[in-house]
KEGUDREN-674390 format. One record per residue (C-alpha): residue number from 1; z, x negated, y negated. Coordinates in nm, 3 decimals. Layout:
+------+---------+---------+---------+
: resi :      c3 :      c1 :      c2 :
+------+---------+---------+---------+
:  NUM :       Z :       X :       Y :
...
+------+---------+---------+---------+
END
This chain:
+------+---------+---------+---------+
: resi :      c3 :      c1 :      c2 :
+------+---------+---------+---------+
:    1 :   1.493 :   2.392 :  -1.019 :
:    2 :   1.317 :   2.684 :  -0.851 :
:    3 :   0.948 :   2.627 :  -0.774 :
:    4 :   0.733 :   2.939 :  -0.773 :
:    5 :   0.478 :   3.016 :  -0.505 :
:    6 :   0.219 :   3.054 :  -0.782 :
:    7 :   0.280 :   2.696 :  -0.899 :
:    8 :   0.255 :   2.565 :  -0.544 :
:    9 :  -0.076 :   2.748 :  -0.500 :
:   10 :  -0.204 :   2.616 :  -0.832 :
:   11 :  -0.124 :   2.257 :  -0.731 :
:   12 :  -0.286 :   2.309 :  -0.393 :
:   13 :  -0.601 :   2.444 :  -0.562 :
:   14 :  -0.606 :   2.137 :  -0.786 :
:   15 :  -0.553 :   1.878 :  -0.513 :
:   16 :  -0.632 :   2.039 :  -0.175 :
:   17 :  -0.303 :   1.891 :  -0.049 :
:   18 :  -0.094 :   2.077 :   0.214 :
:   19 :   0.134 :   2.350 :   0.077 :
:   20 :   0.458 :   2.178 :   0.181 :
:   21 :   0.346 :   1.852 :   0.017 :
:   22 :   0.266 :   2.044 :  -0.301 :
:   23 :   0.609 :   2.206 :  -0.305 :
:   24 :   0.782 :   1.872 :  -0.247 :
:   25 :   0.580 :   1.707 :  -0.524 :
:   26 :   0.661 :   1.985 :  -0.772 :
:   27 :   1.029 :   1.962 :  -0.683 :
:   28 :   1.029 :   1.585 :  -0.737 :
:   29 :   0.848 :   1.633 :  -1.069 :
:   30 :   1.083 :   1.911 :  -1.186 :
:   31 :   0.793 :   2.153 :  -1.202 :
:   32 :   0.569 :   1.931 :  -1.419 :
:   33 :   0.217 :   1.988 :  -1.282 :
:   34 :   0.065 :   1.658 :  -1.400 :
:   35 :   0.356 :   1.455 :  -1.265 :
:   36 :   0.331 :   1.646 :  -0.937 :
:   37 :  -0.035 :   1.546 :  -0.907 :
:   38 :   0.069 :   1.182 :  -0.958 :
:   39 :   0.338 :   1.221 :  -0.692 :
:   40 :   0.082 :   1.347 :  -0.443 :
:   41 :  -0.155 :   1.061 :  -0.519 :
:   42 :   0.124 :   0.805 :  -0.473 :
:   43 :   0.207 :   0.959 :  -0.137 :
:   44 :  -0.157 :   0.951 :  -0.026 :
:   45 :  -0.195 :   0.586 :  -0.126 :
:   46 :   0.114 :   0.505 :   0.077 :
:   47 :  -0.027 :   0.688 :   0.378 :
:   48 :  -0.365 :   0.515 :   0.353 :
:   49 :  -0.187 :   0.179 :   0.357 :
:   50 :   0.005 :   0.290 :   0.666 :
:   51 :  -0.314 :   0.410 :   0.837 :
:   52 :  -0.516 :   0.108 :   0.727 :
:   53 :  -0.476 :  -0.088 :   1.050 :
:   54 :  -0.630 :   0.186 :   1.263 :
:   55 :  -0.972 :   0.113 :   1.405 :
:   56 :  -1.266 :   0.292 :   1.245 :
:   57 :  -1.535 :   0.292 :   1.514 :
:   58 :  -1.685 :   0.632 :   1.430 :
:   59 :  -1.856 :   0.765 :   1.120 :
:   60 :  -2.191 :   0.875 :   0.989 :
:   61 :  -2.493 :   0.754 :   0.796 :
:   62 :  -2.578 :   0.909 :   0.458 :
:   63 :  -2.879 :   0.856 :   0.231 :
:   64 :  -2.978 :   0.950 :  -0.121 :
:   65 :  -3.321 :   0.927 :  -0.286 :
:   66 :  -3.389 :   0.997 :  -0.654 :
:   67 :  -3.770 :   1.015 :  -0.694 :
:   68 :  -3.747 :   1.048 :  -1.073 :
:   69 :  -3.532 :   0.739 :  -1.124 :
:   70 :  -3.696 :   0.563 :  -0.828 :
:   71 :  -3.368 :   0.452 :  -0.675 :
:   72 :  -3.231 :   0.517 :  -0.327 :
:   73 :  -2.945 :   0.415 :  -0.101 :
:   74 :  -2.828 :   0.424 :   0.258 :
:   75 :  -2.460 :   0.409 :   0.348 :
:   76 :  -2.246 :   0.387 :   0.659 :
:   77 :  -1.916 :   0.571 :   0.615 :
:   78 :  -1.661 :   0.493 :   0.884 :
:   79 :  -1.375 :   0.704 :   1.024 :
:   80 :  -1.161 :   0.709 :   1.338 :
:   81 :  -1.285 :   0.999 :   1.549 :
:   82 :  -1.606 :   1.193 :   1.631 :
:   83 :  -1.469 :   1.531 :   1.509 :
:   84 :  -1.399 :   1.387 :   1.163 :
:   85 :  -1.748 :   1.234 :   1.149 :
:   86 :  -1.883 :   1.590 :   1.173 :
:   87 :  -1.627 :   1.750 :   0.939 :
:   88 :  -1.778 :   1.920 :   0.635 :
:   89 :  -1.560 :   1.737 :   0.382 :
:   90 :  -1.629 :   1.397 :   0.538 :
:   91 :  -2.005 :   1.465 :   0.543 :
:   92 :  -1.991 :   1.571 :   0.176 :
:   93 :  -1.795 :   1.257 :   0.088 :
:   94 :  -2.047 :   1.031 :   0.262 :
:   95 :  -2.335 :   1.198 :   0.076 :
:   96 :  -2.150 :   1.169 :  -0.254 :
:   97 :  -2.080 :   0.799 :  -0.204 :
:   98 :  -2.444 :   0.732 :  -0.108 :
:   99 :  -2.548 :   0.894 :  -0.435 :
:  100 :  -2.291 :   0.681 :  -0.618 :
:  101 :  -2.444 :   0.366 :  -0.470 :
:  102 :  -2.797 :   0.466 :  -0.573 :
:  103 :  -2.702 :   0.557 :  -0.928 :
:  104 :  -2.438 :   0.293 :  -1.008 :
:  105 :  -2.555 :  -0.009 :  -0.806 :
:  106 :  -2.221 :  -0.163 :  -0.701 :
:  107 :  -2.224 :  -0.522 :  -0.580 :
:  108 :  -2.015 :  -0.467 :  -0.268 :
:  109 :  -1.779 :  -0.218 :  -0.103 :
:  110 :  -1.478 :  -0.328 :  -0.307 :
:  111 :  -1.671 :  -0.289 :  -0.634 :
:  112 :  -1.795 :   0.051 :  -0.516 :
:  113 :  -1.443 :   0.179 :  -0.448 :
:  114 :  -1.329 :   0.063 :  -0.792 :
:  115 :  -1.610 :   0.238 :  -0.983 :
:  116 :  -1.551 :   0.559 :  -1.180 :
:  117 :  -1.676 :   0.846 :  -0.966 :
:  118 :  -2.003 :   1.011 :  -1.068 :
:  119 :  -1.842 :   1.343 :  -0.978 :
:  120 :  -1.510 :   1.285 :  -1.154 :
:  121 :  -1.543 :   0.994 :  -1.403 :
:  122 :  -1.171 :   0.990 :  -1.487 :
:  123 :  -1.102 :   0.882 :  -1.128 :
:  124 :  -1.241 :   0.615 :  -0.898 :
:  125 :  -1.443 :   0.640 :  -0.580 :
:  126 :  -1.130 :   0.524 :  -0.397 :
:  127 :  -0.947 :   0.826 :  -0.543 :
:  128 :  -1.219 :   1.054 :  -0.408 :
:  129 :  -1.179 :   0.897 :  -0.064 :
:  130 :  -0.802 :   0.952 :  -0.090 :
:  131 :  -0.865 :   1.320 :  -0.163 :
:  132 :  -1.047 :   1.368 :   0.167 :
:  133 :  -0.794 :   1.154 :   0.350 :
:  134 :  -0.515 :   1.380 :   0.218 :
:  135 :  -0.675 :   1.674 :   0.398 :
:  136 :  -0.791 :   1.507 :   0.718 :
:  137 :  -0.521 :   1.238 :   0.754 :
:  138 :  -0.754 :   0.991 :   0.918 :
:  139 :  -0.852 :   0.644 :   0.802 :
:  140 :  -1.194 :   0.636 :   0.633 :
:  141 :  -1.390 :   0.393 :   0.422 :
:  142 :  -1.746 :   0.297 :   0.318 :
:  143 :  -1.842 :   0.022 :   0.561 :
:  144 :  -2.177 :  -0.105 :   0.427 :
:  145 :  -2.467 :   0.006 :   0.210 :
:  146 :  -2.812 :  -0.095 :   0.087 :
:  147 :  -2.969 :   0.011 :  -0.242 :
:  148 :  -3.340 :  -0.013 :  -0.327 :
:  149 :  -3.551 :   0.054 :  -0.634 :
:  150 :  -3.905 :   0.192 :  -0.612 :
:  151 :  -4.091 :   0.448 :  -0.401 :
:  152 :  -3.855 :   0.536 :  -0.120 :
:  153 :  -3.820 :   0.776 :   0.171 :
:  154 :  -3.528 :   0.854 :   0.397 :
:  155 :  -3.419 :   1.025 :   0.716 :
:  156 :  -3.083 :   1.082 :   0.884 :
:  157 :  -3.059 :   1.208 :   1.243 :
:  158 :  -2.899 :   1.552 :   1.269 :
:  159 :  -2.571 :   1.412 :   1.405 :
:  160 :  -2.549 :   1.144 :   1.136 :
:  161 :  -2.539 :   0.864 :   1.394 :
:  162 :  -2.849 :   0.683 :   1.270 :
:  163 :  -3.052 :   0.681 :   0.949 :
:  164 :  -3.338 :   0.496 :   0.781 :
:  165 :  -3.435 :   0.405 :   0.427 :
:  166 :  -3.797 :   0.302 :   0.363 :
:  167 :  -3.935 :   0.125 :   0.056 :
:  168 :  -4.309 :   0.109 :  -0.019 :
:  169 :  -4.538 :  -0.004 :  -0.301 :
:  170 :  -4.804 :   0.218 :  -0.454 :
:  171 :  -4.876 :   0.460 :  -0.735 :
:  172 :  -4.742 :   0.762 :  -0.549 :
:  173 :  -4.630 :   0.863 :  -0.201 :
:  174 :  -4.607 :   1.186 :  -0.006 :
:  175 :  -4.231 :   1.240 :   0.059 :
:  176 :  -4.304 :   1.408 :   0.393 :
:  177 :  -4.513 :   1.115 :   0.514 :
:  178 :  -4.236 :   0.872 :   0.419 :
:  179 :  -3.984 :   1.092 :   0.597 :
:  180 :  -4.206 :   1.099 :   0.907 :
:  181 :  -4.226 :   0.718 :   0.910 :
:  182 :  -3.847 :   0.701 :   0.874 :
:  183 :  -3.818 :   0.936 :   1.172 :
:  184 :  -4.054 :   0.703 :   1.361 :
:  185 :  -3.830 :   0.405 :   1.279 :
:  186 :  -3.526 :   0.601 :   1.393 :
:  187 :  -3.690 :   0.673 :   1.728 :
:  188 :  -3.873 :   0.344 :   1.795 :
:  189 :  -3.623 :   0.100 :   1.640 :
:  190 :  -3.868 :  -0.181 :   1.553 :
:  191 :  -3.724 :  -0.532 :   1.545 :
:  192 :  -3.929 :  -0.626 :   1.236 :
:  193 :  -4.151 :  -0.473 :   0.970 :
:  194 :  -4.447 :  -0.711 :   1.013 :
:  195 :  -4.555 :  -0.983 :   1.256 :
:  196 :  -4.453 :  -1.245 :   1.001 :
:  197 :  -4.101 :  -1.100 :   0.993 :
:  198 :  -4.040 :  -1.158 :   1.364 :
:  199 :  -3.787 :  -1.443 :   1.398 :
:  200 :  -3.963 :  -1.749 :   1.543 :
:  201 :  -3.689 :  -1.792 :   1.804 :
:  202 :  -3.743 :  -1.436 :   1.928 :
:  203 :  -4.120 :  -1.484 :   1.947 :
:  204 :  -4.071 :  -1.811 :   2.136 :
:  205 :  -3.837 :  -1.636 :   2.378 :
:  206 :  -4.087 :  -1.356 :   2.445 :
:  207 :  -4.365 :  -1.611 :   2.494 :
:  208 :  -4.155 :  -1.796 :   2.751 :
:  209 :  -4.078 :  -1.469 :   2.931 :
:  210 :  -4.450 :  -1.391 :   2.944 :
:  211 :  -4.522 :  -1.741 :   3.079 :
:  212 :  -4.262 :  -1.702 :   3.354 :
:  213 :  -4.403 :  -1.361 :   3.448 :
:  214 :  -4.749 :  -1.512 :   3.487 :
:  215 :  -4.617 :  -1.798 :   3.701 :
:  216 :  -4.439 :  -1.552 :   3.927 :
:  217 :  -4.760 :  -1.357 :   3.997 :
:  218 :  -4.955 :  -1.511 :   4.291 :
:  219 :  -5.282 :  -1.375 :   4.149 :
:  220 :  -5.259 :  -1.630 :   3.867 :
:  221 :  -5.204 :  -1.935 :   4.089 :
:  222 :  -5.556 :  -2.078 :   4.061 :
:  223 :  -5.651 :  -1.959 :   3.712 :
:  224 :  -5.734 :  -2.224 :   3.451 :
:  225 :  -5.491 :  -2.294 :   3.163 :
:  226 :  -5.713 :  -2.134 :   2.895 :
:  227 :  -5.723 :  -1.807 :   3.091 :
:  228 :  -5.345 :  -1.812 :   3.135 :
:  229 :  -5.308 :  -1.868 :   2.762 :
:  230 :  -5.521 :  -1.562 :   2.693 :
:  231 :  -5.308 :  -1.354 :   2.930 :
:  232 :  -4.996 :  -1.470 :   2.746 :
:  233 :  -5.163 :  -1.388 :   2.414 :
:  234 :  -5.237 :  -1.036 :   2.543 :
:  235 :  -4.878 :  -0.986 :   2.654 :
:  236 :  -4.747 :  -1.096 :   2.313 :
:  237 :  -4.991 :  -0.861 :   2.141 :
:  238 :  -4.856 :  -0.576 :   2.354 :
:  239 :  -4.499 :  -0.679 :   2.273 :
:  240 :  -4.577 :  -0.681 :   1.900 :
:  241 :  -4.729 :  -0.332 :   1.926 :
:  242 :  -4.406 :  -0.214 :   2.087 :
:  243 :  -4.167 :  -0.387 :   1.849 :
:  244 :  -4.324 :  -0.445 :   1.505 :
:  245 :  -4.336 :  -0.143 :   1.276 :
:  246 :  -4.682 :  -0.190 :   1.128 :
:  247 :  -4.827 :  -0.255 :   1.475 :
:  248 :  -4.661 :   0.043 :   1.646 :
:  249 :  -4.866 :   0.356 :   1.721 :
:  250 :  -4.734 :   0.632 :   1.495 :
:  251 :  -4.516 :   0.871 :   1.697 :
:  252 :  -4.676 :   1.184 :   1.548 :
:  253 :  -5.034 :   1.057 :   1.595 :
:  254 :  -5.075 :   0.762 :   1.830 :
:  255 :  -5.443 :   0.728 :   1.744 :
:  256 :  -5.333 :   0.520 :   1.444 :
:  257 :  -5.065 :   0.261 :   1.379 :
:  258 :  -4.797 :   0.293 :   1.112 :
:  259 :  -4.978 :   0.017 :   0.922 :
:  260 :  -5.303 :   0.217 :   0.927 :
:  261 :  -5.121 :   0.530 :   0.814 :
:  262 :  -4.973 :   0.350 :   0.512 :
:  263 :  -5.306 :   0.186 :   0.429 :
:  264 :  -5.483 :   0.524 :   0.433 :
:  265 :  -5.237 :   0.641 :   0.167 :
:  266 :  -5.286 :   0.322 :  -0.040 :
:  267 :  -4.930 :   0.217 :   0.027 :
:  268 :  -4.782 :  -0.120 :   0.119 :
:  269 :  -4.464 :  -0.157 :   0.318 :
:  270 :  -4.191 :  -0.348 :   0.135 :
:  271 :  -3.896 :  -0.306 :   0.371 :
:  272 :  -3.702 :  -0.067 :   0.584 :
:  273 :  -3.330 :  -0.045 :   0.653 :
:  274 :  -3.207 :   0.118 :   0.974 :
:  275 :  -2.835 :   0.183 :   1.013 :
:  276 :  -2.664 :   0.300 :   1.330 :
:  277 :  -2.296 :   0.389 :   1.326 :
:  278 :  -2.079 :   0.124 :   1.486 :
:  279 :  -2.339 :  -0.151 :   1.521 :
:  280 :  -2.252 :  -0.503 :   1.415 :
:  281 :  -2.396 :  -0.565 :   1.069 :
+------+---------+---------+---------+
END
């Protein structure tokens, strides 16, 4: 049967699929619009399976915070190439999926993809991913996520390469202050939130490094053991100030530490999550 240009345009408006794909789907469906939509979705699922083996080393970080519901999420969405990571539709998809995680609390990536979409409940999150894939024709998938409940702040670097989610305890929190601390975490990349959170093996390694540095300095050759221990203690204290969030001088005002900033606002740090695209999780 003859397929009109108007019908092809209508199907394209409904699905965002390429014009030639829309025409082929309508032809296969004998002009039935709903069947044509199904044809397009079958084709896209076949293509995603074909593309599935491609490496996804690029992507972007997305966050979502709902102050009213006191839920938040951070998500790493992976794709194949840097241009796609910056594409408007991919960015919108990553933000949408981060919101999905915050609001629907999936247990893992597979459960997330199977959930009804918050944007289009008759379809799944996987269907929404397929929609963007149909336009971009590049493999893409949520890679990992973390959801928190409580007072939260967030920050994503302008290029989407790194982002932070921060959770605190308290009666209320200034969103801008939380955002500033998230920016601090993005820049300083602390290894732990508090001194107690530093892995013992890492602390032991840094202590041994400090000990070897002291031995290598001729000025310390004749110093008594208790003095050497104090020097090591000072070096570890400096290391903690460089690497532990609450001990770090705040980047926007180094006269106070991040811990002092939170304490002045009657807030207690619970945790932070820092994602960088492509890192091993």
